[in-house]
N, C-alpha and C positions, 0 to 999 in steps of 0.2 A: 408520426407523433405518438400513436398508440404504442408502438414497440418501445419507444423511449420510456414512456410511463410504466409499461410492463416490466422493463428491465430495472427501473428504479424501485418498483414495488418488490421485485425479487431481491434486490440488494437490501432493502429495508428489512424484509423478513429474515434474510440470511444474517444480517447484523444482530438482530434480536435473538436469534437461535444459535449463534456461533458458539462453538466449543472446540477444544483441542484434546483429543484423547491422550492419556498418559503415554501410550505406546508410540504415538506420533511424535510427541516431544522427545521421548527417549531415543527414537531413531535419528533425530537430528544430531545428537551427540556423537554419532558415528561419522559425520562428515563436516561438521562445523566446529569452530574453536569454542572453548568455554566463554570467552568474551562475546563472541557472536551469539551464542546461546543466551547469554544474559541480556543482550539487546533484544533478541526475540522475545524473551520472557517479559521484558518491560513494555511491550506493545499491548494495545487493547486487544482483547480476545478476538474481536471481529477481524482485526488486521492480521493477527496470527493465523487465523483460519484462512483468510484470503491469501496470505503469503504461501501457506501450504498448498492451497488449491492452484495457485499460479505455478508453483514448482511441479505439481502433477501434470498440468497442461504443457509446460515446457518439456518435461520428460516424454510425454505422449508424442511430442513433435520430434523426438530424437535427440534433444539437448542433453549432453552429458557434462559440459564444461562447468566446473565449479563456480567460476566467476559469474556466469549467467544465472545459475540456480540460486546463488546467494543474492543476486540482484532481485530475483523474483521473490525470494523469501523475505527480504528486509526492505523492499522499496517503499513501504509505508510507515517505517519506524518513526519518522518525524511527525506523524499525526498525533503521537503520544496517546493519552487516554481521553481523546475528544469523544464526547457522547454523541448519541444518534441525532438529536435535534439540530445542533449546529451543522452536522453533516448534511442533513436534509436541506437546511437553509443554504448551505454552500452550493449544493448541487442545483437547487432551484435558481440561485443567483447566476451560476455559470451558464445555465441554459436560457434563462428569461431576463437577465439583466442585473447589474450590480446594485440597482436600487433596492433589491431585496436584502442585500448585505447591509446597506446603510440603514434600512428599516429595522432589521433584527439586532443590529449592533447595540441598541439601547438596552437589550435584555442582559441582565448581569451574566458575565462569563462568555457571552457570545462573541464579542469583539476579539479577544485573544484566541478563542477557538477558531474563528474564521481566518485569522492571520496565520495560525498554525497550518490550517488546511491549504491556504493559498501558497505557503512557502514550504510545504512538506517535502517536495522533491529535493530542494537544497539542504534542508535540515536532515533528511534521511541519508543523503549522500555524505554529509559531514559525520553523522553517527556511524555509518558504515566504515568510513575511513578511520575513525577513532578506535574501532574494534578490529582493525587489521585487515579489512577487505582490500583487495587489489585495486589499483587505479582503474582498471577496466570495469570492475563491479561498481565502483563509485560513480564513474561516468555514465554507466547504464542507468543507474538510479537517478542521477542528476538530470538526465535528459529523457526521463521516462515518458513524458507527454509529447515531446518532439524529438524522437530518436535520432541520434547521430552515428551510432554504431552500425556500420553497413551490414554486418553479418547477423546480429541478434537484436538490435534495437527495436525494430518493428515487431519481431516475434514476441518480445517481452511486452510491448504495448498491447498487442492483440490478446495475449494471455491474461494481462491485467484487466482489460475490458470485458473479457469473456467470463471472468470469475467475480 
């Protein structure tokens, strides 16, 4: 239990401190399309940072396939610009029970934010498809929590959890 809380505290700090250096963003333009870059730019800065970190982890594992790297980069695009407090509530509800979600849903803005977080894999996949990502990238994103891709699904899930 302590390691779960420690990892959540690390994620909270990372969310608050998140940034993307101009050179990191510029480097993306060398391997993704302008539409994919626009989707990346539309993401919350914490999700952009997280996507970049997932890509670094995937590359460290030897992944070079563009489909997989794009999935790592854009897998949280559907979270939109959801703030930190709904994310905290969502994480606590996922761990300790949905009664937490019901309780915080009365706070203005929390209900739609929790719904975005709950459905983000589906909406992220749809956004990726809309900007021209391959069917494989779309499916990796859609099934990020319960991977179906036998080659890279679990690797993506682990890179996501580690970052």
